[in-house]
All heavy atoms as an XYZ file, in Angstrom:
837
protein
N     -34.089    -16.041    -94.627
C     -33.201    -14.852    -94.285
C     -34.033    -13.728    -93.946
O     -33.779    -13.050    -92.886
C     -32.304    -14.646    -95.429
C     -31.448    -13.397    -95.312
S     -30.004    -13.902    -94.433
C     -29.039    -12.505    -94.525
N     -35.038    -13.398    -94.756
C     -35.917    -12.270    -94.502
C     -36.773    -12.515    -93.245
O     -37.032    -11.649    -92.384
C     -36.833    -11.957    -95.770
C     -35.937    -11.441    -96.863
C     -37.887    -10.940    -95.406
C     -36.702    -11.268    -98.151
N     -37.206    -13.755    -93.037
C     -38.035    -14.217    -91.999
C     -37.214    -13.959    -90.664
O     -37.720    -13.502    -89.650
C     -38.466    -15.628    -92.107
C     -39.394    -16.067    -91.015
C     -39.954    -17.423    -91.294
N     -41.305    -17.221    -91.814
C     -42.068    -18.172    -92.182
N     -41.637    -19.354    -92.261
N     -43.270    -17.918    -92.648
N     -35.916    -14.373    -90.645
C     -35.091    -14.215    -89.470
C     -34.853    -12.727    -89.116
O     -34.840    -12.374    -87.977
C     -33.716    -14.858    -89.692
C     -33.807    -16.427    -89.542
O     -34.861    -16.903    -88.976
N     -32.861    -17.031    -90.083
N     -34.726    -11.910    -90.175
C     -34.497    -10.447    -89.965
C     -35.759     -9.835    -89.397
O     -35.704     -9.033    -88.443
C     -34.146     -9.782    -91.277
O     -32.967    -10.356    -91.840
C     -33.867     -8.304    -91.120
N     -36.890    -10.220    -89.946
C     -38.170     -9.755    -89.358
C     -38.420    -10.177    -88.007
O     -38.831     -9.315    -87.110
C     -39.360    -10.160    -90.297
C     -40.681     -9.565    -89.979
C     -40.639     -8.060    -90.090
C     -41.704    -10.204    -90.908
N     -38.134    -11.408    -87.666
C     -38.251    -11.863    -86.311
C     -37.289    -11.116    -85.361
O     -37.765    -10.809    -84.220
C     -37.973    -13.384    -86.210
O     -38.832    -14.059    -86.993
N     -36.107    -10.877    -85.737
C     -35.189    -10.061    -84.951
C     -35.682     -8.710    -84.668
O     -35.585     -8.215    -83.518
C     -33.802    -10.089    -85.672
O     -33.331    -11.401    -85.857
C     -32.808     -9.300    -84.790
N     -36.206     -8.046    -85.731
C     -36.752     -6.624    -85.566
C     -37.952     -6.661    -84.633
O     -38.107     -5.743    -83.801
C     -37.160     -6.055    -86.882
C     -35.936     -5.648    -87.763
C     -36.539     -5.194    -89.109
C     -35.133     -4.626    -87.219
N     -38.837     -7.644    -84.719
C     -39.981     -7.749    -83.791
C     -39.517     -8.010    -82.383
O     -40.066     -7.360    -81.397
C     -40.974     -8.865    -84.292
C     -42.058     -9.133    -83.212
C     -41.654     -8.448    -85.561
N     -38.497     -8.829    -82.192
C     -38.045     -9.125    -80.876
C     -37.345     -7.913    -80.272
O     -37.579     -7.587    -79.088
C     -36.988    -10.306    -80.938
C     -36.427    -10.681    -79.602
C     -37.509    -11.176    -78.657
C     -35.361    -11.738    -79.768
N     -36.563     -7.244    -80.991
C     -35.945     -5.949    -80.501
C     -37.000     -4.909    -80.165
O     -36.863     -4.283    -79.106
C     -34.904     -5.468    -81.489
C     -33.705     -6.368    -81.614
C     -34.408     -3.993    -81.227
C     -32.682     -6.016    -82.765
N     -37.992     -4.755    -80.988
C     -39.033     -3.789    -80.729
C     -39.761     -4.133    -79.408
O     -40.106     -3.261    -78.563
C     -40.076     -3.674    -81.854
O     -39.444     -3.313    -82.995
N     -40.053     -5.438    -79.224
C     -40.769     -5.916    -77.935
C     -39.960     -5.682    -76.756
O     -40.425     -5.196    -75.771
C     -41.171     -7.374    -78.119
N     -38.718     -5.866    -76.842
C     -37.719     -5.654    -75.688
C     -37.706     -4.159    -75.398
O     -37.755     -3.741    -74.197
C     -36.350     -6.241    -76.003
C     -35.397     -5.712    -74.937
C     -36.396     -7.719    -76.011
N     -37.569     -3.319    -76.413
C     -37.588     -1.863    -76.159
C     -38.868     -1.341    -75.569
O     -38.852     -0.481    -74.685
C     -37.258     -1.114    -77.464
C     -35.874     -1.296    -78.009
C     -35.663     -0.632    -79.332
C     -34.848     -0.711    -77.054
N     -40.038     -1.895    -76.073
C     -41.296     -1.518    -75.439
C     -41.436     -1.937    -74.007
O     -41.968     -1.215    -73.155
C     -42.387     -2.009    -76.335
C     -42.677     -1.324    -77.569
C     -43.718     -2.104    -78.429
C     -43.057      0.096    -77.380
N     -40.958     -3.152    -73.659
C     -41.116     -3.609    -72.352
C     -40.240     -2.867    -71.318
O     -40.504     -2.832    -70.198
C     -40.811     -5.144    -72.243
C     -41.880     -6.039    -72.907
C     -41.440     -7.463    -72.917
C     -43.193     -5.859    -72.226
N     -38.973     -2.534    -71.835
C     -38.061     -1.729    -71.004
C     -38.304     -0.220    -70.929
O     -37.742      0.452    -70.203
C     -36.742     -2.001    -71.381
C     -36.264     -3.408    -71.028
O     -36.714     -3.936    -69.972
N     -35.421     -3.918    -71.803
N     -39.281      0.174    -71.776
C     -39.506      1.701    -71.754
C     -40.197      2.150    -70.497
O     -40.754      1.355    -69.746
N     -40.023      3.382    -70.164
C     -40.586      3.939    -68.951
C     -41.282      5.205    -69.294
O     -40.960      5.879    -70.255
C     -39.559      4.131    -67.866
S     -38.179      5.201    -68.406
N     -42.229      5.616    -68.414
C     -42.997      6.787    -68.734
C     -43.110      7.556    -67.265
O     -42.921      6.903    -66.289
C     -44.403      6.542    -69.240
O     -45.131      5.727    -68.270
C     -44.296      5.936    -70.517
N     -43.463      8.789    -67.336
C     -43.741      9.552    -66.129
C     -45.002     10.367    -66.445
O     -45.316     10.785    -67.582
C     -42.588     10.486    -65.860
O     -41.430      9.761    -65.533
N     -45.706     10.582    -65.299
C     -46.943     11.333    -65.438
C     -47.202     12.126    -64.113
O     -46.845     11.589    -63.028
C     -48.188     10.490    -65.812
O     -48.427      9.592    -64.715
N     -47.647     13.293    -64.299
C     -48.085     14.100    -63.117
C     -49.592     14.017    -62.987
O     -50.276     14.328    -63.930
C     -47.558     15.556    -63.256
C     -46.101     15.631    -63.349
C     -48.140     16.444    -62.110
C     -45.581     17.037    -63.542
N     -49.998     13.507    -61.798
C     -51.472     13.286    -61.619
C     -52.169     14.583    -61.089
O     -53.249     14.870    -61.501
C     -51.701     12.118    -60.715
C     -51.098     10.837    -61.130
N     -51.518     10.238    -62.311
C     -50.062     10.167    -60.727
C     -50.764      9.118    -62.520
N     -49.907      9.083    -61.439
N     -51.502     15.217    -60.182
C     -52.159     16.313    -59.471
C     -51.189     17.375    -58.967
O     -50.099     16.946    -58.414
C     -53.029     15.710    -58.317
C     -53.797     16.764    -57.632
S     -54.899     16.044    -56.297
C     -53.743     15.155    -55.279
N     -51.572     18.609    -58.998
C     -50.699     19.604    -58.308
C     -51.680     20.437    -57.463
O     -52.759     20.893    -57.962
C     -49.987     20.503    -59.302
C     -49.326     21.588    -58.582
C     -49.038     19.708    -60.105
N     -51.453     20.534    -56.220
C     -52.376     21.319    -55.331
C     -51.541     22.451    -54.703
O     -50.342     22.236    -54.435
C     -52.837     20.411    -54.199
C     -53.897     21.048    -53.312
O     -54.550     22.051    -53.754
N     -54.007     20.626    -52.076
N     -52.153     23.642    -54.560
C     -51.434     24.797    -54.032
C     -52.399     25.405    -53.009
O     -53.673     25.441    -53.106
C     -51.042     25.733    -54.973
O     -52.149     26.273    -55.728
N     -51.807     25.993    -51.939
C     -52.600     26.717    -50.901
C     -51.654     27.712    -50.239
O     -50.459     27.581    -50.189
C     -53.006     25.663    -49.820
C     -54.007     26.239    -48.881
O     -54.672     27.178    -49.273
O     -54.047     25.772    -47.724
N     -52.286     28.833    -49.741
C     -51.573     29.829    -49.084
C     -50.893     30.899    -49.872
O     -50.028     31.540    -49.463
N     -51.235     31.010    -51.194
C     -50.659     31.989    -51.977
C     -51.340     33.368    -51.942
O     -51.039     34.281    -52.670
C     -50.635     31.512    -53.510
C     -49.558     30.456    -53.713
C     -49.923     29.157    -53.577
C     -48.325     30.837    -54.150
C     -48.944     28.159    -53.842
C     -47.343     29.909    -54.367
C     -47.700     28.501    -54.267
N     -52.354     33.544    -51.148
C     -53.109     34.717    -51.039
C     -52.392     35.739    -50.101
O     -52.865     36.851    -49.985
C     -54.532     34.480    -50.520
C     -54.579     33.648    -49.233
O     -53.578     33.107    -48.832
O     -55.658     33.641    -48.654
N     -51.336     35.329    -49.365
C     -50.679     36.191    -48.448
C     -49.457     36.864    -49.149
O     -48.727     36.343    -49.855
C     -50.175     35.351    -47.323
C     -49.378     36.105    -46.273
C     -48.906     35.179    -45.169
O     -49.139     33.973    -45.142
N     -48.106     35.685    -44.202
N     -49.318     38.192    -48.864
C     -48.289     38.955    -49.405
C     -47.224     38.952    -48.254
O     -47.404     39.282    -47.088
C     -48.615     40.448    -49.686
C     -47.492     41.224    -50.115
C     -49.761     40.382    -50.784
N     -45.876     38.601    -48.694
C     -44.846     38.549    -47.720
C     -44.147     39.952    -47.705
O     -43.684     40.408    -48.724
C     -43.832     37.453    -48.105
C     -44.494     36.079    -48.158
C     -42.626     37.461    -47.207
C     -43.641     35.021    -48.737
N     -44.154     40.619    -46.542
C     -43.473     41.861    -46.415
C     -42.036     41.734    -46.745
O     -41.388     40.733    -46.384
C     -43.797     42.306    -44.961
C     -44.895     41.425    -44.574
C     -44.877     40.197    -45.324
N     -41.397     42.727    -47.251
C     -40.031     42.695    -47.673
C     -39.060     42.703    -46.519
O     -37.926     42.313    -46.648
C     -39.668     43.886    -48.669
O     -39.987     45.107    -47.960
C     -40.489     43.750    -49.919
N     -39.500     43.207    -45.355
C     -38.623     43.241    -44.255
C     -38.533     41.956    -43.489
O     -37.710     41.831    -42.526
C     -38.992     44.427    -43.316
C     -40.449     44.218    -42.785
O     -41.172     43.539    -43.399
O     -40.722     44.810    -41.698
N     -39.279     40.959    -43.799
C     -39.225     39.646    -43.077
C     -38.206     38.731    -43.786
O     -38.016     38.741    -44.958
C     -40.651     38.967    -43.129
C     -41.720     39.647    -42.311
C     -42.945     38.907    -42.392
C     -41.307     39.712    -40.812
N     -37.631     37.836    -43.017
C     -36.744     36.850    -43.515
C     -37.592     35.670    -43.950
O     -38.493     35.188    -43.210
C     -35.711     36.418    -42.468
C     -34.683     37.481    -42.246
O     -34.380     38.350    -43.068
N     -34.183     37.591    -41.041
N     -37.319     35.127    -45.051
C     -38.005     33.914    -45.508
C     -36.986     33.030    -46.348
O     -35.985     33.513    -46.825
C     -39.163     34.207    -46.368
C     -38.923     34.912    -47.629
C     -38.719     34.243    -48.803
C     -38.878     36.322    -47.717
C     -38.404     34.892    -50.012
C     -38.564     36.959    -48.874
C     -38.389     36.224    -50.027
O     -38.092     36.936    -51.190
N     -37.369     31.789    -46.426
C     -36.576     30.867    -47.274
C     -37.506     29.808    -47.823
O     -38.618     29.560    -47.382
C     -35.567     30.086    -46.426
C     -36.136     29.162    -45.309
C     -35.037     28.454    -44.532
C     -35.688     27.493    -43.451
N     -34.696     26.855    -42.715
N     -37.024     29.238    -48.923
C     -37.820     28.240    -49.645
C     -37.464     26.837    -49.016
O     -36.321     26.604    -48.797
C     -37.458     28.213    -51.131
C     -37.936     29.444    -51.817
C     -37.047     30.449    -52.100
C     -39.302     29.649    -52.103
C     -37.463     31.679    -52.729
C     -39.745     30.823    -52.775
C     -38.810     31.811    -53.042
O     -39.225     32.967    -53.707
N     -38.414     26.056    -48.793
C     -38.224     24.682    -48.245
C     -38.866     23.642    -49.263
O     -39.837     23.960    -49.876
C     -38.831     24.520    -46.829
C     -38.036     25.339    -45.814
C     -40.260     24.912    -46.778
N     -38.309     22.468    -49.245
C     -38.719     21.500    -50.200
C     -38.520     20.115    -49.573
O     -37.549     19.821    -48.877
C     -37.904     21.634    -51.386
C     -38.282     20.635    -52.577
C     -37.447     20.841    -53.863
O     -37.274     22.034    -54.193
O     -37.007     19.885    -54.389
N     -39.468     19.238    -49.860
C     -39.439     17.851    -49.311
C     -40.002     16.877    -50.401
O     -40.925     17.218    -51.038
C     -40.124     17.665    -48.043
N     -39.363     15.783    -50.547
C     -39.859     14.806    -51.491
C     -39.709     13.351    -50.919
O     -38.758     13.090    -50.263
C     -39.154     14.861    -52.787
O     -37.751     14.586    -52.761
N     -40.673     12.558    -51.259
C     -40.658     11.146    -50.860
C     -41.245     10.297    -51.952
O     -41.963     10.867    -52.885
C     -41.405     10.876    -49.516
O     -42.751     11.319    -49.694
C     -40.804     11.608    -48.372
N     -41.006      9.022    -51.918
C     -41.610      8.166    -52.970
C     -41.895      6.859    -52.379
O     -41.484      6.389    -51.304
C     -40.675      8.032    -54.133
C     -39.334      7.431    -53.824
C     -38.446      7.442    -55.084
C     -37.023      6.976    -54.769
N     -36.174      7.021    -55.917
N     -42.845      6.178    -53.135
C     -43.260      4.829    -52.738
C     -43.045      3.854    -53.905
O     -43.428      4.207    -55.040
C     -44.778      4.910    -52.478
C     -45.493      3.567    -52.194
C     -46.974      3.667    -52.163
O     -47.547      4.247    -53.062
N     -47.623      3.159    -51.125
N     -42.348      2.764    -53.673
C     -42.089      1.765    -54.713
C     -43.225      0.755    -54.715
O     -43.516      0.116    -53.653
C     -40.743      1.155    -54.506
C     -40.276      0.381    -55.644
N     -39.361     -0.692    -55.493
C     -40.638      0.387    -56.985
C     -39.145     -1.122    -56.746
N     -39.844     -0.517    -57.610
N     -43.808      0.487    -55.854
C     -44.952     -0.398    -56.031
C     -44.479     -1.468    -57.053
O     -44.098     -1.126    -58.149
C     -46.232      0.286    -56.514
C     -47.356     -0.785    -56.662
C     -46.604      1.398    -55.555
N     -44.510     -2.774    -56.571
C     -44.153     -3.816    -57.493
C     -45.343     -4.675    -57.727
O     -45.918     -5.269    -56.675
C     -42.983     -4.637    -56.921
C     -41.787     -3.786    -56.630
C     -42.594     -5.845    -57.774
C     -40.697     -4.424    -55.882
N     -45.799     -4.854    -58.920
C     -46.970     -5.696    -59.281
C     -48.179     -5.335    -58.472
O     -49.011     -6.218    -58.015
C     -46.662     -7.182    -59.126
C     -45.596     -7.722    -60.054
C     -45.188     -9.144    -59.629
C     -45.974     -7.679    -61.491
N     -48.377     -3.997    -58.180
C     -49.524     -3.550    -57.420
C     -49.352     -3.633    -55.859
O     -50.291     -3.240    -55.204
N     -48.280     -4.151    -55.403
C     -48.017     -4.268    -53.949
C     -47.089     -3.156    -53.505
O     -45.966     -3.050    -54.004
C     -47.489     -5.609    -53.583
C     -48.415     -6.722    -53.828
C     -48.210     -7.549    -55.066
C     -49.424     -7.071    -52.944
C     -49.127     -8.608    -55.294
C     -50.303     -8.131    -53.258
C     -50.071     -8.862    -54.412
N     -47.574     -2.351    -52.495
C     -46.761     -1.239    -51.977
C     -46.306     -1.536    -50.580
O     -47.100     -2.042    -49.782
C     -47.606      0.006    -52.091
N     -45.088     -1.119    -50.244
C     -44.637     -1.386    -48.924
C     -44.821     -0.135    -48.056
O     -45.324     -0.201    -46.949
C     -43.158     -1.801    -48.932
N     -44.366      1.052    -48.566
C     -44.409      2.258    -47.776
C     -45.746      3.038    -48.119
O     -45.873      3.636    -49.129
C     -43.218      3.123    -48.124
C     -43.163      4.380    -47.301
O     -43.933      4.595    -46.391
N     -42.293      5.328    -47.665
N     -46.615      3.065    -47.224
C     -47.935      3.742    -47.409
C     -48.030      5.095    -46.750
O     -48.948      5.724    -46.839
C     -49.154      2.851    -46.956
O     -49.009      2.526    -45.583
C     -49.193      1.589    -47.803
N     -46.946      5.458    -46.054
C     -46.948      6.672    -45.333
C     -46.012      7.792    -45.970
O     -45.629      8.733    -45.315
C     -46.397      6.541    -43.883
C     -47.242      5.659    -43.109
O     -48.467      5.713    -43.173
N     -46.679      4.896    -42.177
N     -45.803      7.587    -47.271
C     -44.836      8.539    -47.989
C     -45.343      9.979    -48.033
O     -44.603     10.922    -48.073
C     -44.496      7.953    -49.310
C     -45.517      7.953    -50.357
C     -45.552      8.881    -51.452
C     -46.632      7.107    -50.268
C     -46.506      8.871    -52.367
C     -47.614      7.014    -51.219
C     -47.535      7.923    -52.274
O     -48.523      7.986    -53.243
N     -46.671     10.149    -48.111
C     -47.204     11.502    -48.189
C     -47.062     12.182    -46.798
O     -46.643     13.352    -46.728
C     -48.692     11.485    -48.570
C     -49.329     12.893    -48.588
C     -48.888     10.847    -49.915
N     -47.356     11.476    -45.713
C     -47.142     12.016    -44.353
C     -45.707     12.364    -44.097
O     -45.337     13.303    -43.435
C     -47.714     11.074    -43.349
C     -49.210     11.012    -43.402
O     -49.866     11.954    -43.771
O     -49.725      9.941    -42.863
N     -44.832     11.462    -44.656
C     -43.389     11.698    -44.407
C     -42.948     12.929    -45.152
O     -42.097     13.721    -44.594
C     -42.555     10.565    -44.981
C     -42.710      9.262    -44.143
C     -42.090      8.046    -44.821
O     -41.472      8.152    -45.920
O     -42.142      6.957    -44.207
N     -43.414     13.254    -46.320
C     -43.017     14.516    -47.040
C     -43.609     15.713    -46.244
O     -42.927     16.739    -46.098
C     -43.651     14.502    -48.417
N     -44.787     15.623    -45.775
C     -45.389     16.668    -44.909
C     -44.555     17.031    -43.672
O     -44.312     18.108    -43.402
C     -46.845     16.336    -44.620
C     -47.508     17.470    -43.851
C     -48.979     17.078    -43.546
N     -49.629     18.003    -42.626
C     -49.636     17.854    -41.340
N     -49.032     16.879    -40.792
N     -50.180     18.797    -40.562
N     -44.296     15.977    -42.965
C     -43.471     16.145    -41.712
C     -42.048     16.629    -42.008
O     -41.582     17.475    -41.284
C     -43.397     14.758    -41.023
C     -44.645     14.333    -40.413
C     -45.273     15.323    -39.393
O     -44.496     15.987    -38.639
N     -46.513     15.451    -39.477
N     -41.431     16.188    -43.207
C     -40.200     16.738    -43.528
C     -40.249     18.241    -43.836
O     -39.329     18.989    -43.493
C     -39.627     15.944    -44.704
O     -38.387     16.495    -45.144
N     -41.340     18.662    -44.526
C     -41.444     20.044    -44.878
C     -41.619     20.897    -43.627
O     -41.023     21.997    -43.460
C     -42.642     20.284    -45.838
C     -42.752     21.592    -46.488
C     -41.587     21.722    -47.563
C     -44.081     21.720    -47.192
N     -42.526     20.413    -42.662
C     -42.752     21.136    -41.473
C     -41.477     21.187    -40.613
O     -41.180     22.283    -39.972
C     -43.879     20.505    -40.646
C     -45.181     20.650    -41.448
C     -44.021     20.960    -39.269
C     -46.369     19.859    -40.874
N     -40.679     20.121    -40.592
C     -39.450     20.126    -39.744
C     -38.398     21.077    -40.250
O     -37.570     21.508    -39.458
C     -38.848     18.671    -39.791
N     -38.495     21.460    -41.546
C     -37.467     22.434    -42.085
C     -37.846     23.913    -41.753
O     -37.037     24.805    -42.003
C     -37.411     22.246    -43.587
C     -36.839     20.959    -43.989
C     -36.849     20.859    -45.504
O     -36.527     21.759    -46.174
N     -37.338     19.743    -46.038
N     -39.029     24.112    -41.186
C     -39.448     25.496    -41.011
C     -39.699     25.742    -39.489
O     -40.518     25.063    -38.910
C     -40.754     25.810    -41.839
S     -41.318     27.427    -41.590
N     -39.015     26.691    -38.915
C     -39.168     27.017    -37.502
C     -40.120     28.246    -37.424
O     -40.247     28.821    -36.277
C     -37.861     27.213    -36.813
C     -37.012     28.160    -37.447
O     -37.314     28.697    -38.544
O     -35.956     28.501    -36.867
N     -40.710     28.731    -38.464
C     -41.585     29.828    -38.465
C     -42.977     29.527    -39.020
O     -43.410     28.421    -38.751
N     -43.464     30.391    -39.848
C     -44.715     30.189    -40.519
C     -44.575     29.657    -41.896
O     -43.852     30.211    -42.708
C     -45.562     31.492    -40.580
C     -46.906     31.367    -41.279
C     -47.638     32.651    -41.434
O     -47.109     33.728    -40.942
O     -48.758     32.645    -42.008
N     -45.133     28.510    -42.187
C     -45.147     27.900    -43.449
C     -46.298     28.346    -44.300
O     -47.425     28.154    -43.942
C     -45.119     26.386    -43.316
C     -44.742     25.519    -44.574
C     -43.393     25.830    -45.154
C     -44.895     24.035    -44.195
N     -46.003     28.890    -45.509
C     -47.076     29.403    -46.357
C     -46.700     29.062    -47.893
O     -45.599     28.622    -48.145
C     -47.247     30.936    -46.225
O     -48.365     31.375    -46.970
C     -46.106     31.704    -46.701
N     -47.655     29.324    -48.756
C     -47.489     29.069    -50.227
C     -47.008     27.710    -50.456
O     -45.956     27.432    -51.148
C     -46.503     30.067    -50.830
N     -47.669     26.668    -49.966
C     -47.294     25.299    -50.146
C     -47.970     24.681    -51.331
O     -49.111     24.856    -51.611
C     -47.751     24.521    -48.836
C     -47.446     23.029    -49.046
C     -47.077     25.072    -47.640
N     -47.124     24.095    -52.177
C     -47.576     23.363    -53.318
C     -47.193     21.909    -53.195
O     -46.077     21.598    -52.730
C     -47.054     23.978    -54.617
O     -45.700     23.753    -54.740
N     -48.122     21.049    -53.622
C     -47.871     19.594    -53.581
C     -48.048     18.992    -54.931
O     -49.055     19.261    -55.609
C     -48.890     18.942    -52.576
O     -48.775     19.595    -51.293
C     -48.563     17.409    -52.452
N     -47.082     18.256    -55.377
C     -47.163     17.571    -56.704
C     -47.053     16.057    -56.535
O     -46.237     15.581    -55.896
C     -45.977     18.068    -57.578
C     -45.854     17.355    -58.976
C     -44.656     17.779    -59.728
O     -44.343     18.949    -59.735
N     -43.917     16.774    -60.227
N     -48.094     15.364    -57.136
C     -48.258     13.950    -57.049
C     -47.892     13.405    -58.426
O     -48.614     13.771    -59.455
C     -49.554     13.528    -56.461
C     -49.859     12.061    -56.701
C     -49.038     11.046    -56.185
C     -51.026     11.615    -57.363
C     -49.274      9.747    -56.197
C     -51.294     10.299    -57.506
C     -50.443      9.358    -56.958
O     -50.736      8.013    -57.122
N     -46.869     12.590    -58.603
C     -46.600     12.068    -59.950
C     -46.202     10.577    -59.809
O     -45.938      9.987    -58.708
C     -45.449     12.868    -60.509
O     -44.209     12.690    -59.693
N     -46.053      9.887    -60.905
C     -45.703      8.578    -61.033
C     -44.682      8.288    -62.093
O     -44.757      8.830    -63.206
C     -46.925      7.685    -61.297
O     -47.879      7.849    -60.312
C     -46.542      6.202    -61.339
N     -43.645      7.477    -61.747
C     -42.629      7.020    -62.753
C     -42.837      5.555    -62.993
O     -42.778      4.791    -61.980
C     -41.208      7.306    -62.222
C     -40.823      8.726    -62.191
O     -41.523      9.574    -62.935
O     -39.921      9.078    -61.504
N     -43.168      5.186    -64.206
C     -43.507      3.792    -64.525
C     -42.292      3.060    -65.069
O     -41.459      3.657    -65.808
C     -44.595      3.665    -65.615
C     -45.848      4.421    -65.224
N     -46.175      5.630    -65.656
C     -46.832      3.995    -64.341
C     -47.341      6.001    -65.123
N     -47.768      5.056    -64.405
N     -42.163      1.792    -64.689
C     -41.158      0.951    -65.352
C     -41.750     -0.379    -65.551
O     -42.960     -0.598    -65.373
C     -39.845      0.889    -64.488
O     -40.143      0.302    -63.222
N     -40.987     -1.409    -65.896
C     -41.521     -2.681    -66.253
C     -42.018     -3.363    -64.946
O     -41.259     -3.660    -64.058
C     -40.467     -3.557    -66.884
C     -40.945     -4.825    -67.333
C     -42.005     -5.016    -68.262
C     -40.477     -6.062    -66.699
C     -42.416     -6.337    -68.618
C     -40.962     -7.304    -67.114
C     -41.890     -7.437    -68.058
N     -43.356     -3.644    -64.807
C     -44.018     -4.305    -63.763
C     -43.892     -3.535    -62.419
O     -44.184     -4.222    -61.347
C     -43.556     -5.744    -63.610
C     -43.799     -6.653    -64.795
C     -43.300     -8.033    -64.560
C     -45.246     -6.725    -65.211
N     -43.458     -2.363    -62.410
C     -43.292     -1.654    -61.138
C     -43.405     -0.155    -61.435
O     -43.293      0.297    -62.557
C     -42.081     -1.965    -60.351
O     -40.932     -1.509    -61.063
N     -43.603      0.667    -60.409
C     -43.649      2.090    -60.571
C     -43.340      2.751    -59.251
O     -43.367      2.102    -58.174
C     -44.986      2.559    -61.147
C     -46.130      2.350    -60.270
C     -46.664      3.009    -59.261
C     -47.009      1.169    -60.324
N     -47.784      2.486    -58.818
C     -48.013      1.347    -59.382
C     -47.021     -0.016    -61.066
C     -48.970      0.413    -59.180
C     -48.019     -0.965    -60.907
C     -48.975     -0.721    -59.880
N     -43.095      4.063    -59.258
C     -42.829      4.829    -58.064
C     -43.871      5.922    -58.034
O     -44.007      6.687    -59.007
C     -41.470      5.564    -58.131
C     -40.290      4.641    -57.724
C     -39.503      4.072    -58.823
C     -39.957      4.418    -56.491
C     -38.414      3.184    -58.510
C     -38.835      3.548    -56.215
C     -38.152      2.938    -57.197
O     -37.127      2.099    -56.920
N     -44.578      6.033    -56.934
C     -45.488      7.134    -56.666
C     -44.628      8.186    -55.928
O     -43.947      7.831    -54.942
C     -46.643      6.770    -55.780
C     -47.555      5.793    -56.540
O     -47.801      5.972    -57.689
N     -48.098      4.814    -55.853
N     -44.659      9.500    -56.398
C     -43.730     10.487    -55.797
C     -44.559     11.630    -55.345
O     -45.472     12.083    -55.963
C     -42.709     10.927    -56.889
C     -41.849      9.715    -57.326
C     -41.015      9.989    -58.533
C     -40.007     11.105    -58.415
N     -39.259     11.396    -59.614
N     -44.131     12.272    -54.210
C     -44.656     13.456    -53.717
C     -43.588     14.500    -53.588
O     -42.519     14.184    -53.005
C     -45.319     13.195    -52.309
C     -46.526     12.283    -52.361
C     -45.641     14.551    -51.635
C     -47.725     12.937    -53.086
N     -43.810     15.705    -54.130
C     -42.885     16.748    -54.018
C     -43.660     17.927    -53.394
O     -44.663     18.418    -54.004
C     -42.293     17.134    -55.372
C     -41.493     18.407    -55.466
C     -40.261     18.192    -54.603
C     -41.095     18.743    -56.879
N     -43.198     18.393    -52.289
C     -43.868     19.519    -51.563
C     -42.785     20.711    -51.480
O     -41.707     20.479    -51.120
C     -44.317     19.125    -50.172
C     -45.421     18.198    -50.075
S     -45.942     17.968    -48.392
C     -47.440     17.055    -48.641
N     -43.332     21.903    -51.878
C     -42.476     23.104    -51.705
C     -43.304     24.184    -50.961
O     -44.527     24.205    -51.049
C     -42.218     23.610    -53.055
C     -41.319     22.759    -53.950
C     -41.096     23.265    -55.343
C     -40.270     22.405    -56.228
N     -40.137     22.939    -57.554
N     -42.559     25.063    -50.275
C     -43.263     26.042    -49.510
C     -42.309     27.146    -49.167
O     -41.058     27.085    -49.472
N     -42.858     28.225    -48.609
C     -42.039     29.334    -48.120
C     -42.156     29.428    -46.662
O     -43.223     29.438    -46.099
C     -42.534     30.652    -48.809
C     -42.394     30.645    -50.298
C     -41.853     31.869    -48.233
C     -43.008     31.793    -51.036
N     -40.981     29.424    -45.993
C     -40.881     29.524    -44.534
C     -40.625     31.027    -44.186
O     -39.569     31.482    -44.441
C     -39.902     28.621    -44.022
S     -39.712     28.610    -42.240
N     -41.590     31.654    -43.445
C     -41.359     33.027    -42.995
C     -40.911     32.932    -41.534
O     -41.557     32.370    -40.697
C     -42.689     33.780    -43.065
C     -43.162     33.851    -44.449
C     -42.461     35.216    -42.479
C     -44.584     34.420    -44.612
N     -39.686     33.506    -41.305
C     -39.069     33.414    -40.024
C     -39.225     34.713    -39.247
O     -39.271     35.722    -39.728
C     -37.625     33.012    -40.114
C     -37.435     31.654    -40.775
C     -36.008     31.400    -41.143
O     -35.220     32.277    -41.322
N     -35.738     30.121    -41.377
């Protein structure tokens, strides 16, 4: 009876550990924050994010960083400044997502 209960607890713990997920931010890069934006100019915040799904170390989409950059540029018809880039990973069982989040200020 005690042996079955212990086996059940070990099995439930192993299942919970295998299904657990984590997230980590690897790098944040920023550029263009040295410019002061005059108050009389129109500006807006722009944001783009893409991700890459990796299964057992095999990745299909290797252009996800370029896609985020192009999406950010496409949202701005003026000068793009104060750009920050965040690279992070969301882990799951035998696979993970590499994610890029880019934010910037578009001065029009």
